[in-house]
N, C-alpha and C positions, 0 to 999 in steps of 0.2 A: 776753373773750367775743366782742367785736365782730370781732376778728381771726380768731377761729375760724369765725365765720359767713362771713366773706369768703373764707377759705381753702376752706371746704366748698362754697360756691357756685362758686368758681373750678374746683375739682376736678370738681364736678357738671357744669358747663358743658363742661369739657374732655372728660369721659366722654361727654356727649351728642354733642358734635361728632365725636369718634372713632367713636361708634356710627353716626352718620349717614354718615360717610365710608365705613366698612366696609360698611354696609348698602347704600349706593349702588353701590359697586363690585360687591357680590354680585348686586344686581339687574341691573346692566349685563351681567355675565357670563352670568346666566341668560337674559336677553333675547337676547343675542348667540347663545347656544347654541340658542335656540328659532327665531330668524328666519334665521340664516345659511344653513342647508341650503336653505331656500326661495329665498333670494336667489341662491345658487349655481346652483340648478336653472334659474332664469329666465335667468341669465347663460349657462349651458351651452346651453339651448334656443335662445337668441337667436344665439349664435355658430354653432351647428350649422346653422341655416337662413340664415346670412349668405351673401351672394353670393360672397365670397372663399373661404369654406370649400367651398361647392357647386362653384364653378369648379375649385378645387384637387382635389376628389375626382373630378370628371369627367375632369380631365386625368390623374390617377393611374390611373383605370380604363382610359383609352385607352392609356396606356403599358403596362399589364399585358396588355391585349388584343394589342397589337403584339408584345410579348415572347412571348406564348403562340403567336402565329402563326409566329414565327421559332424557337421552341424545339423541341428533340427530344422524342420521345414520353415519355421519362422525366421531363423537366422540366415537361411540360404539366399533369400531375396537380397538382403543387404550385401552379402559376400559376392553374389553374382554381379550386382551393380558395380561394386568396387573392382572386381576382376575385369569386367568389360571396359570400365573407364581406363584402368591402367593399361590393359592390352591395346586398346585403341590409341593410346598416347605413344605407343612404341613406333618410332618413325625411321629407325636405322636398320634397314634390312628386314628379313623375315623372322618371325618368332619361331622357336623350335617347334617341331612337329607335334609333340605332346601338348604344348601350350595352345597351339593353333587349333588342334582338334577339340580341346576342351572349350576354347572360345566359341567355336562353331556350334558346339552342342548346347551352349547357353542361349543361342539365338541372336 
């Protein structure tokens, strides 16, 4: 009888530990699924407004502008669409004056 009680207690303790482990993992997964999109959005917004990203986008827009000026009329349409798309996606502050005036000239 004494051995039976010890065995039952050991199995009960093992079941409780396993339940806590599985429950803890489930809770961690649910918390991760809840908070990860918010963290990723903050990381994305921070990167999008970083100086290196902004400088890179301005440099790319200037390259597209120079390619547009050197392109034939058939290629200008695609370059203009690309320029407008990239310039309209700029959300952190104002574009430099030369880029903004070129964007306005494209319509």
